[in-house]
C-alpha positions as CSV (number, residue, x, y, z in Angstrom):
1,M,0.8,-9.8,35.8
2,A,0.2,-11.2,38.8
3,S,-0.9,-14.7,37.9
4,S,0.2,-16.3,35.1
5,Y,-3.3,-18.8,33.5
6,G,-0.5,-21.6,33.7
7,P,-0.1,-24.5,31.1
8,G,-2.4,-26.6,29.8
9,S,-2.9,-29.0,27.2
10,S,-5.5,-29.4,24.4
11,E,-7.4,-31.0,21.5
12,P,-6.3,-30.9,18.0
13,D,-7.6,-28.0,16.5
14,S,-9.1,-27.5,12.7
15,T,-5.7,-27.2,11.4
16,G,-6.1,-30.5,9.9
17,K,-8.6,-29.7,8.0
18,K,-8.2,-30.3,4.3
19,S,-8.5,-26.5,2.8
20,D,-11.5,-25.8,0.7
21,S,-10.1,-24.6,-2.1
22,K,-10.1,-27.3,-5.2
23,L,-6.2,-26.2,-5.9
24,E,-4.5,-29.5,-3.9
25,S,-1.5,-30.1,-5.3
26,P,1.7,-27.7,-5.5
27,R,2.2,-28.6,-9.4
28,T,-1.7,-27.8,-10.0
29,Q,-2.1,-24.8,-7.7
30,Y,1.6,-23.3,-9.7
31,L,0.2,-23.8,-13.2
32,L,-3.4,-22.6,-12.7
33,L,-2.2,-19.5,-11.2
34,M,0.6,-19.5,-14.4
35,T,-2.7,-18.8,-16.4
36,F,-5.1,-16.8,-13.9
37,S,-1.5,-14.8,-14.6
38,V,-2.5,-14.1,-17.9
39,V,-6.3,-13.4,-17.9
40,I,-5.5,-10.7,-14.7
41,G,-2.6,-9.3,-17.2
42,L,-5.8,-8.9,-19.8
43,A,-8.0,-7.9,-17.6
44,A,-5.3,-5.0,-16.0
45,A,-4.4,-3.8,-19.5
46,L,-7.6,-3.5,-20.2
47,G,-8.6,-1.7,-17.2
48,A,-5.4,0.8,-17.7
49,F,-7.2,1.2,-21.2
50,F,-10.5,2.3,-19.7
51,F,-8.9,4.6,-17.5
52,R,-7.0,5.9,-20.1
53,W,-10.3,6.7,-22.2
54,L,-12.1,8.3,-19.9
55,I,-9.4,10.3,-18.8
56,E,-9.3,11.3,-22.5
57,I,-13.1,11.6,-22.7
58,F,-13.3,14.4,-20.0
59,Q,-10.5,16.2,-21.2
60,S,-11.8,16.7,-24.3
61,A,-15.4,17.4,-23.3
62,F,-14.2,20.3,-20.4
63,W,-11.2,21.8,-22.0
64,T,-10.9,24.1,-25.2
65,K,-9.0,22.3,-28.0
66,G,-5.6,22.1,-28.4
67,S,-2.2,19.7,-29.5
68,D,-1.8,18.7,-26.2
69,F,-3.4,19.1,-22.7
70,L,-0.9,22.2,-21.6
71,E,-2.4,23.7,-24.7
72,S,-6.0,23.0,-24.0
73,A,-5.7,25.0,-20.6
74,A,-3.7,27.8,-21.9
75,N,-6.4,28.7,-24.3
76,S,-9.5,28.0,-22.1
77,P,-11.1,31.3,-21.0
78,W,-9.8,32.2,-17.2
79,W,-13.1,30.7,-15.1
80,L,-13.2,27.7,-16.7
81,V,-9.4,27.3,-15.5
82,L,-10.5,28.7,-11.9
83,L,-13.6,26.8,-11.2
84,L,-13.3,23.3,-13.3
85,P,-11.0,22.0,-10.8
86,C,-12.9,23.1,-8.1
87,A,-15.9,21.4,-9.8
88,G,-14.1,18.2,-10.4
89,G,-13.2,18.3,-7.2
90,L,-16.4,18.5,-5.6
91,A,-18.2,15.6,-7.4
92,A,-15.0,13.2,-6.7
93,G,-15.6,13.9,-3.0
94,V,-19.4,13.5,-2.7
95,I,-18.4,9.6,-4.7
96,I,-15.2,8.8,-2.1
97,T,-16.8,10.0,1.1
98,N,-20.3,8.2,0.5
99,W,-19.6,4.6,-2.0
100,A,-15.2,4.5,-2.0
101,P,-12.9,5.7,0.7
102,E,-10.3,3.8,-0.3
103,A,-10.4,5.2,-3.5
104,K,-8.5,8.6,-1.9
105,G,-5.2,9.0,-2.5
106,P,-2.6,8.0,-4.6
107,G,-3.9,4.2,-4.4
108,V,-0.3,2.6,-3.8
109,P,-0.8,2.5,-0.1
110,E,-4.4,1.1,-0.4
111,V,-2.8,-1.6,-2.4
112,I,0.0,-2.1,-0.1
113,K,-2.0,-2.0,3.3
114,A,-4.6,-4.4,1.2
115,I,-1.8,-7.2,0.9
116,A,0.2,-6.6,4.1
117,V,-3.5,-6.3,6.6
118,R,-6.2,-7.5,4.8
119,G,-4.3,-10.5,2.9
120,G,-5.1,-8.9,-0.1
121,V,-8.4,-8.2,-0.6
122,I,-10.1,-5.3,-2.3
123,R,-13.8,-5.0,-2.9
124,H,-15.0,-5.0,-6.1
125,R,-16.4,-2.3,-6.8
126,I,-12.9,0.1,-6.2
127,T,-11.7,-1.0,-9.9
128,F,-14.8,1.0,-11.2
129,L,-15.2,4.0,-8.8
130,K,-11.2,4.2,-8.6
131,A,-11.4,4.9,-12.7
132,L,-14.0,6.9,-12.9
133,V,-13.4,9.4,-9.9
134,T,-9.5,9.9,-10.8
135,S,-10.1,10.4,-14.5
136,L,-12.9,12.6,-13.8
137,L,-10.2,14.9,-11.3
138,I,-7.5,14.5,-14.4
139,G,-9.6,15.8,-16.9
140,C,-10.7,18.6,-14.8
141,G,-6.9,19.3,-14.4
142,A,-6.3,17.8,-11.1
143,S,-2.5,18.1,-10.1
144,V,-1.8,14.1,-9.6
145,G,-0.6,11.2,-11.3
146,R,-2.3,8.6,-13.2
147,E,0.2,5.5,-12.7
148,G,-0.8,5.0,-8.9
149,P,-4.9,4.9,-9.6
150,I,-3.5,2.1,-12.1
151,V,-1.9,0.1,-9.9
152,Q,-4.7,0.1,-7.3
153,I,-7.4,-0.4,-10.6
154,G,-5.2,-3.4,-11.6
155,A,-4.7,-4.6,-7.7
156,S,-8.5,-4.5,-7.7
157,L,-9.1,-6.7,-10.7
158,G,-6.2,-9.5,-10.0
159,S,-8.5,-9.1,-5.8
160,S,-11.6,-9.9,-8.1
161,V,-10.5,-12.4,-10.4
162,S,-8.5,-14.6,-7.5
163,R,-11.8,-14.3,-5.6
164,I,-14.6,-14.9,-8.6
165,F,-12.6,-18.0,-9.3
166,K,-11.9,-19.3,-5.6
167,L,-8.5,-19.4,-5.8
168,D,-6.4,-20.1,-2.5
169,K,-6.4,-17.3,0.3
170,S,-2.2,-18.2,0.1
171,M,-2.5,-17.0,-3.5
172,L,-4.3,-13.7,-3.1
173,P,-1.9,-11.2,-2.3
174,V,0.2,-12.8,-5.6
175,C,-2.8,-12.2,-7.8
176,V,-3.0,-8.4,-6.1
177,A,0.7,-7.9,-7.2
178,A,0.4,-9.1,-10.3
179,G,-2.6,-6.8,-11.1
180,A,-0.6,-4.3,-9.8
181,A,2.3,-4.7,-12.3
182,A,0.2,-5.1,-15.2
183,G,-1.3,-2.0,-14.7
184,I,2.1,-0.1,-14.8
185,S,3.4,-2.4,-17.7
186,A,0.2,-1.1,-19.6
187,T,0.9,2.1,-18.8
188,F,4.4,2.8,-19.7
189,N,4.7,-0.4,-21.8
190,A,7.5,-1.5,-19.5
191,P,7.5,-5.0,-18.3
192,L,10.5,-4.8,-16.4
193,T,9.3,-1.5,-14.7
194,G,5.8,-3.2,-13.4
195,T,7.6,-6.4,-12.3
196,L,9.7,-4.9,-10.1
197,F,7.5,-2.0,-8.9
198,A,5.1,-5.0,-7.8
199,I,8.0,-6.9,-6.0
200,E,9.9,-3.2,-4.5
201,I,7.5,-1.5,-3.7
202,L,3.9,-3.8,-3.0
203,L,5.0,-7.1,-1.6
204,L,6.6,-7.5,1.9
205,D,7.7,-10.8,1.1
206,T,8.8,-12.8,-2.1
207,E,9.1,-16.4,-2.7
208,I,11.2,-16.6,-5.9
209,S,8.2,-18.9,-8.0
210,Y,6.3,-15.7,-7.4
211,I,7.9,-13.4,-9.4
212,S,7.5,-15.8,-12.6
213,H,3.6,-15.1,-12.1
214,I,4.1,-11.5,-11.5
215,I,6.3,-11.3,-14.8
216,V,3.4,-13.2,-16.7
217,A,1.0,-10.9,-15.9
218,S,3.2,-8.1,-16.6
219,V,4.5,-9.1,-20.1
220,T,1.2,-10.0,-21.0
221,A,-0.2,-6.2,-20.3
222,S,2.3,-4.9,-22.3
223,A,1.9,-6.9,-25.0
224,L,-2.2,-5.9,-24.9
225,S,-0.8,-2.3,-24.5
226,K,0.6,-2.3,-27.7
227,F,-2.6,-3.5,-29.8
228,F,-4.1,-0.6,-28.1
229,W,-1.6,2.1,-28.5
230,G,1.1,1.0,-30.6
231,D,4.3,0.8,-30.0
232,F,4.4,4.1,-27.7
233,P,7.1,6.4,-26.5
234,T,5.7,7.7,-23.2
235,F,7.9,10.5,-22.9
236,D,10.4,11.9,-26.2
237,A,13.8,10.7,-24.4
238,P,16.1,11.0,-26.3
239,H,19.5,9.2,-26.8
240,F,21.8,9.0,-23.9
241,T,25.1,9.1,-24.2
242,F,27.6,8.7,-21.4
243,N,31.6,8.8,-21.7
244,N,32.5,11.3,-19.2
245,F,33.1,9.4,-15.8
246,E,33.9,12.8,-14.2
247,E,30.4,13.5,-14.8
248,L,29.1,11.1,-11.7
249,I,30.3,13.5,-8.9
250,I,27.9,15.9,-11.0
251,F,24.9,12.9,-10.9
252,F,25.9,12.3,-7.0
253,I,25.3,16.2,-6.2
254,L,22.0,15.4,-8.1
255,G,21.3,12.7,-6.2
256,I,21.7,14.7,-2.5
257,L,20.0,17.6,-4.0
258,A,16.4,14.7,-5.0
259,G,16.9,13.5,-2.0
260,F,16.2,16.7,-0.3
261,V,13.4,17.6,-3.0
262,S,11.8,14.3,-2.1
263,L,11.2,15.1,1.8
264,A,10.4,18.5,0.4
265,F,7.5,17.0,-1.4
266,I,6.8,14.0,1.7
267,A,6.5,16.6,4.0
268,M,4.4,19.1,2.3
269,I,1.7,16.5,1.4
270,R,1.6,15.7,4.8
271,T,1.4,19.2,6.3
272,T,-1.8,19.8,4.1
273,E,-2.9,16.6,5.2
274,N,-3.1,18.1,8.8
275,I,-4.3,21.4,7.6
276,F,-7.2,20.0,6.2
277,D,-8.0,17.9,8.3
278,K,-8.4,20.9,10.8
279,I,-10.9,22.4,9.0
280,P,-13.6,22.1,10.8
281,I,-16.4,21.5,7.2
282,K,-17.9,18.0,5.8
283,D,-15.0,15.5,4.3
284,W,-16.6,16.1,0.5
285,I,-16.2,19.3,0.7
286,K,-12.4,19.6,0.9
287,P,-11.4,18.5,-2.5
288,G,-13.4,21.5,-4.1
289,I,-11.5,24.0,-1.8
290,G,-8.0,22.1,-3.0
291,G,-9.6,22.6,-5.9
292,L,-10.4,26.0,-6.2
293,I,-6.9,27.0,-4.9
294,L,-5.5,24.9,-7.4
295,G,-7.7,26.9,-10.1
296,L,-5.6,30.0,-8.5
297,I,-2.5,28.9,-9.1
298,A,-2.9,27.9,-12.4
299,L,-4.2,31.1,-13.4
300,K,-0.9,32.2,-13.4
301,I,1.1,28.8,-14.3
302,P,-0.8,26.8,-16.4
303,G,1.4,24.0,-16.4
304,V,0.6,23.0,-12.3
305,L,-2.9,21.2,-14.0
306,G,-2.8,17.6,-15.2
307,V,-0.3,14.8,-14.9
308,G,2.1,17.1,-15.9
309,Y,3.9,14.7,-19.0
310,E,4.1,18.3,-20.7
311,T,6.8,19.6,-18.2
312,V,8.4,16.5,-18.5
313,N,9.0,16.2,-22.4
314,L,9.8,20.1,-22.3
315,S,12.6,19.1,-20.1
316,L,13.8,15.9,-22.1
317,T,13.8,18.4,-25.5
318,G,16.1,21.2,-23.3
319,V,14.1,24.1,-24.0
320,L,12.9,24.7,-20.8
321,P,14.8,28.1,-19.5
322,L,16.2,27.8,-16.2
323,D,13.4,30.6,-14.4
324,L,10.5,28.4,-15.6
325,A,12.0,25.2,-14.7
326,L,12.3,26.0,-10.7
327,L,9.1,27.8,-11.3
328,L,7.5,25.0,-12.4
329,L,9.1,22.8,-9.5
330,A,8.2,24.3,-6.9
331,A,4.6,25.1,-8.1
332,K,3.7,21.6,-9.1
333,M,4.8,20.1,-5.1
334,V,2.6,22.9,-3.7
335,A,-0.2,21.6,-6.3
336,T,-0.1,18.3,-6.2
337,S,0.4,18.8,-1.9
338,L,-3.0,20.7,-2.4
339,C,-5.1,17.8,-4.5
340,L,-3.8,14.9,-2.4
341,G,-3.5,17.1,1.4
342,S,-7.2,18.1,0.2
343,G,-8.3,14.4,-0.5
344,M,-8.4,14.0,-4.1
345,S,-7.5,10.3,-5.5
346,G,-4.6,10.6,-7.6
347,G,-1.0,9.1,-7.7
348,I,2.1,11.1,-6.7
349,F,4.5,8.8,-9.6
350,A,3.9,11.4,-12.4
351,P,4.3,14.3,-10.4
352,S,7.6,13.0,-9.2
353,L,8.7,12.4,-12.6
354,V,7.9,16.1,-13.0
355,L,9.5,17.4,-10.0
356,G,13.0,15.2,-11.2
357,A,12.9,16.6,-14.8
358,T,12.5,20.5,-13.8
359,L,15.4,19.7,-10.9
360,G,17.6,17.8,-13.4
361,I,17.1,20.5,-16.0
362,S,17.3,23.2,-13.2
363,V,20.7,21.5,-12.6
364,S,22.6,21.0,-16.0
365,T,21.2,24.7,-16.8
366,G,22.5,26.1,-13.6
367,L,26.1,24.2,-14.0
368,N,26.5,25.5,-17.7
369,M,25.9,29.0,-16.9
370,L,28.6,29.1,-14.1
371,F,30.6,26.5,-15.8
372,P,30.2,26.7,-19.6
373,S,33.2,24.7,-20.2
374,L,31.0,21.7,-19.0
375,A,28.6,21.7,-21.7
376,L,26.2,19.7,-19.7
377,T,23.0,17.9,-22.1
378,H,20.4,19.3,-20.3
379,S,18.1,16.2,-21.5
380,Q,20.7,13.5,-19.5
381,Y,20.1,15.4,-16.3
382,A,16.2,15.7,-17.0
383,L,16.0,11.7,-17.4
384,V,18.4,11.3,-14.6
385,G,16.5,13.5,-12.2
386,M,13.6,12.3,-13.0
387,G,14.8,8.9,-11.7
388,T,16.5,10.3,-8.4
389,V,13.0,11.8,-7.3
390,V,11.4,8.8,-8.0
391,A,13.8,7.0,-5.9
392,G,13.5,8.9,-2.7
393,T,9.5,9.8,-3.1
394,T,9.4,5.8,-3.2
395,L,12.1,4.3,-1.7
396,A,12.4,1.7,-4.5
397,P,15.5,2.7,-6.3
398,I,15.5,-0.4,-8.3
399,T,12.0,0.4,-9.9
400,A,13.6,4.3,-10.5
401,V,16.5,2.9,-12.7
402,L,14.4,0.3,-14.6
403,T,11.7,2.4,-15.6
404,V,14.1,5.5,-17.1
405,F,16.5,2.4,-18.6
406,E,13.2,1.0,-20.4
407,L,12.3,4.7,-21.4
408,T,15.9,4.8,-23.4
409,Y,17.0,1.7,-24.0
410,S,20.3,2.6,-23.1
411,Y,22.5,1.2,-21.4
412,K,24.6,4.0,-20.8
413,I,22.1,5.5,-18.3
414,I,22.4,2.9,-16.0
415,L,25.9,3.9,-14.3
416,P,24.3,7.2,-13.6
417,M,21.0,6.2,-12.9
418,M,22.1,3.9,-9.7
419,V,24.5,6.3,-8.4
420,G,21.8,9.3,-8.4
421,C,19.2,7.1,-7.3
422,M,21.1,5.2,-4.4
423,T,21.9,8.8,-2.8
424,S,18.7,10.3,-3.3
425,T,17.6,6.4,-1.6
426,L,19.6,7.1,0.9
427,V,19.1,10.7,2.0
428,V,15.6,9.9,2.4
429,R,16.2,6.5,4.5
430,M,18.7,8.5,6.7
431,L,16.6,11.8,7.3
432,N,13.0,10.7,7.1
433,G,12.8,6.8,7.0
434,Y,10.1,6.4,5.1
435,S,8.6,6.1,2.0
436,I,6.0,8.5,0.6
437,Y,3.7,5.6,0.3
438,E,4.8,4.0,3.9
439,A,4.2,7.8,5.2
440,K,0.8,7.7,4.3
441,L,0.1,4.5,5.9
442,L,1.4,5.8,9.4
443,R,-1.4,7.8,9.0
444,Q,-3.7,5.3,9.3
445,G,-2.0,3.9,12.0
446,V,-0.8,0.9,9.7
447,N,3.1,0.0,10.5
448,I,4.2,-2.3,7.7
449,I,6.8,-4.8,8.4
450,R,9.1,-6.0,6.0
451,G,10.1,-9.5,6.0
452,H,8.6,-13.5,5.7
453,D,7.6,-14.2,8.7
454,E,6.3,-11.1,10.4
455,S,4.2,-10.3,7.4
456,V,2.3,-13.8,7.8
457,L,1.7,-12.8,11.3
458,V,-0.2,-9.5,10.1
459,N,-2.3,-11.7,7.6
460,V,-3.8,-13.9,10.2
461,A,-6.7,-12.7,11.5
462,I,-7.4,-13.7,15.5
463,T,-10.9,-14.9,14.2
464,E,-8.8,-17.5,12.0
465,V,-7.3,-18.8,15.2
466,M,-9.7,-18.4,18.1
467,E,-11.7,-22.3,19.5
468,T,-15.5,-20.7,19.6
469,D,-16.0,-24.0,21.4
470,F,-15.1,-23.0,24.8
471,D,-16.2,-23.5,28.9
472,T,-17.1,-20.8,30.9
473,L,-17.9,-19.9,34.8
474,K,-20.3,-17.6,36.1
475,M,-19.2,-14.8,39.2
476,S,-21.8,-16.3,41.5
477,D,-21.2,-20.2,40.3
478,P,-20.4,-22.0,43.5
479,L,-16.9,-23.4,44.2
480,S,-18.1,-27.4,43.9
481,K,-19.0,-26.6,40.1
482,A,-15.9,-24.9,39.5
483,M,-13.7,-28.0,41.0
484,E,-16.1,-30.0,39.0
485,M,-15.1,-28.6,35.4
486,V,-11.3,-28.2,36.6
487,L,-10.8,-31.7,37.2
488,S,-12.8,-32.6,34.0
489,S,-11.5,-30.7,31.7
490,P,-8.7,-31.1,29.4
491,F,-7.8,-27.4,29.5
492,P,-9.0,-25.8,32.8
493,H,-8.6,-22.1,32.1
494,F,-12.8,-20.8,32.6
495,P,-13.1,-17.1,31.5
496,V,-15.6,-15.6,34.4
497,L,-18.7,-13.6,33.1
498,N,-21.2,-11.4,35.2
499,D,-24.7,-11.0,34.7
500,D,-24.1,-9.4,31.3
501,K,-22.3,-11.9,29.9
502,K,-18.8,-9.6,30.1
503,I,-15.9,-11.2,31.1
504,E,-14.8,-9.9,34.8
505,G,-11.7,-12.3,35.4
506,I,-10.3,-15.7,35.3
507,L,-10.0,-19.0,36.5
508,T,-7.8,-21.6,36.1
509,L,-6.4,-24.8,38.1
510,R,-3.4,-22.7,39.5
511,D,-5.8,-20.0,41.2
512,M,-7.6,-23.7,42.7
513,R,-4.4,-25.6,43.7
514,P,-4.2,-24.4,47.2
515,Y,-7.9,-25.5,47.7
516,F,-6.6,-29.2,46.5
517,K,-4.0,-29.0,48.9
518,D,-6.2,-28.1,52.0
519,Q,-9.2,-27.6,51.6
520,N,-9.6,-25.1,54.6
521,Y,-8.1,-23.0,52.2
522,L,-11.5,-21.8,51.6
523,K,-13.9,-22.0,54.7
524,E,-12.8,-18.4,55.4
525,L,-14.2,-16.8,52.3
526,P,-17.8,-17.2,50.7
527,A,-18.0,-20.6,48.2
528,I,-18.3,-18.8,44.9
529,V,-16.2,-18.2,41.9
530,D,-15.5,-14.4,42.2
531,S,-14.1,-15.1,45.6
532,I,-11.0,-17.0,43.8
533,M,-10.7,-15.9,40.6
534,N,-8.0,-13.6,39.1
535,R,-9.2,-10.1,37.9
536,T,-6.0,-9.5,36.0
537,I,-7.2,-10.1,32.5
538,V,-4.9,-10.0,29.3
539,S,-7.0,-10.5,26.4
540,V,-6.9,-9.8,22.8
541,P,-9.9,-7.4,20.9
542,Q,-11.4,-9.5,18.2
543,N,-10.3,-7.5,15.2
544,S,-6.4,-8.0,16.2
545,N,-3.7,-10.4,14.3
546,L,-1.4,-13.1,15.5
547,K,1.5,-11.3,15.8
548,E,-0.2,-9.0,18.2
549,A,-1.8,-12.6,20.3
550,L,2.1,-14.1,20.0
551,M,3.5,-10.6,20.9
552,L,1.2,-11.2,24.2
553,F,1.8,-14.8,24.8
554,E,5.5,-13.8,25.1
555,R,5.1,-10.9,26.9
556,T,2.5,-11.9,29.7
557,G,3.8,-15.5,29.7
558,V,-0.1,-17.2,29.9
559,S,-1.5,-19.7,27.9
560,F,-4.4,-18.8,26.4
561,L,-6.0,-15.3,25.8
562,P,-9.9,-14.6,25.6
563,V,-11.0,-13.1,22.1
564,I,-13.7,-10.0,23.3
565,D,-15.8,-7.6,21.0
566,S,-16.6,-4.3,21.4
567,E,-19.3,-5.0,24.4
568,N,-16.8,-6.6,26.5
569,K,-18.1,-10.1,25.2
570,V,-15.8,-13.2,25.0
571,I,-16.7,-14.6,21.8
572,G,-14.0,-17.2,21.7
573,I,-10.0,-18.3,23.3
574,I,-6.8,-18.6,21.9
575,K,-4.7,-21.1,23.5
576,S,-0.9,-20.4,22.9
577,I,0.4,-23.7,21.7
578,E,-2.4,-23.6,18.8
579,A,-1.5,-20.0,18.0
580,F,2.3,-20.9,17.2
581,K,0.8,-24.1,15.2
582,K,-1.5,-21.5,13.3
583,F,1.7,-19.7,12.8
584,Q,4.0,-22.8,11.4
585,E,1.4,-23.4,9.6
586,K,0.8,-20.6,7.7
587,R,4.6,-20.1,6.9
588,Q,4.3,-23.5,5.5
589,R,1.7,-22.7,3.1
590,N,2.8,-19.4,2.1
591,R,6.1,-21.1,0.8
592,I,4.7,-24.3,-0.7
593,L,5.1,-23.0,-4.3
594,S,9.1,-22.4,-3.0
595,L,9.3,-26.0,-2.3
596,A,10.5,-29.2,-5.0
597,V,7.7,-30.9,-6.0
598,K,8.2,-34.8,-5.3
599,N,6.8,-37.5,-6.6
């Protein structure tokens, strides 16, 4: 810009104020947060139990009786298969559109956004409405998963518990992540998977001491889930044996194929979202259309309905023929994309497991047909396939490895899983660069930043940094008044307003300096502020964050920024020195639990 606003000194702001939190001591804060982790774990497990109970209620109420959901759907009359997903989509569309827009979609991107953008704040109502909407959709046959919604339910409970008990704001993201981890742990009875899911996918930065709180919540939820459901196996996972290291080449190939399946899945969801966005009808109707198309597919392929665990178990038992496995692979991808693209609520974790299981058994069956001497075990390739597609869609290979490990408790599966999952992740990272969750956030204009310092910047709102006690000038004010204010102010930088109190320019000591050198300088000009003010304005909107402000300071060299509202009125100012102080304060505060507690 033509003129910087110039450097200037400032009075101390409120950074020295005592925190509103009652948890002043780091040691006390650490111990109390550990206690709250147990509470969050219990709450998340109860939320998961309530959610799964609702699913069972809706499925038993709507469908013909059967030994499992797939048999119930296959035995139901054709008109029910066709219309029930549509009816569920319409009902869910009304609830989502009018009362809970955050309940739309998988759930995990919404939690990531809440942590990265809103500091972990999730509305209290989301806990119940997410459970209600998603359980209704799954109960009606929607081709979505239940894990993503359980993550959002657990995260919402973690956010609510921390705010109800008025924990320090800096602890809110940890509580949200602990609730999400507890939800996953309760679903799979897998505390390690829950913990790694929170760390690898949800948290943008992690302090070592925070991990213990997440583990406590995850273990608590797993223990309570055993009380509700017993020591249950999520899948009929077979015993895994691995003795032929030459098979690692096949697992490597499986990883490459899983990467391309993941890319196709991500692209198909994005395409269906674009198509439904362009349909000129009310948003609440779109899930009904998606449900109707799903019903048409299900008339021929009932296996696309519901979460899809029945298909996974068929793959793990090795009884799924090649043609049916390939058909279910393609049909499930289309069905889930339709549901999520039309605006339904539901996860992608379970559909990814289905895609991986059908891909794995397709590879093993196909190779056995071509090379009978290989004698590949179908169930083992289904297991590894599950992990590789999950790794490709989420770009979380460690979580994928641990998910399958905790299903089998066999150390022999780790090496094949690592080969397949890392290969799949590498393919997606090289050809796309974003996970399925990050891709959905990009559609909303949210570019997630990985790294401690930058996430601290994003989490600090402009309104936390700005000063509301500041001086202004009017365009019509005489220069004599401006001169007096410049001489008497400790920070001679003034927004200049018009008669409607909207900003029109900036007046600083630098603009007045020629007058102080030669008072004849202004004789040829009207003796008002409008004649010498700088009309090039660098400002920030009130909904910005500290990262955007610091980038402006660096790019323009100005020493302060007016904060403007939607009507172009100044509601505060940010001084560059105070913005950098706030960053240092927040960074230090977020790391306080990792510092040694002295004395």
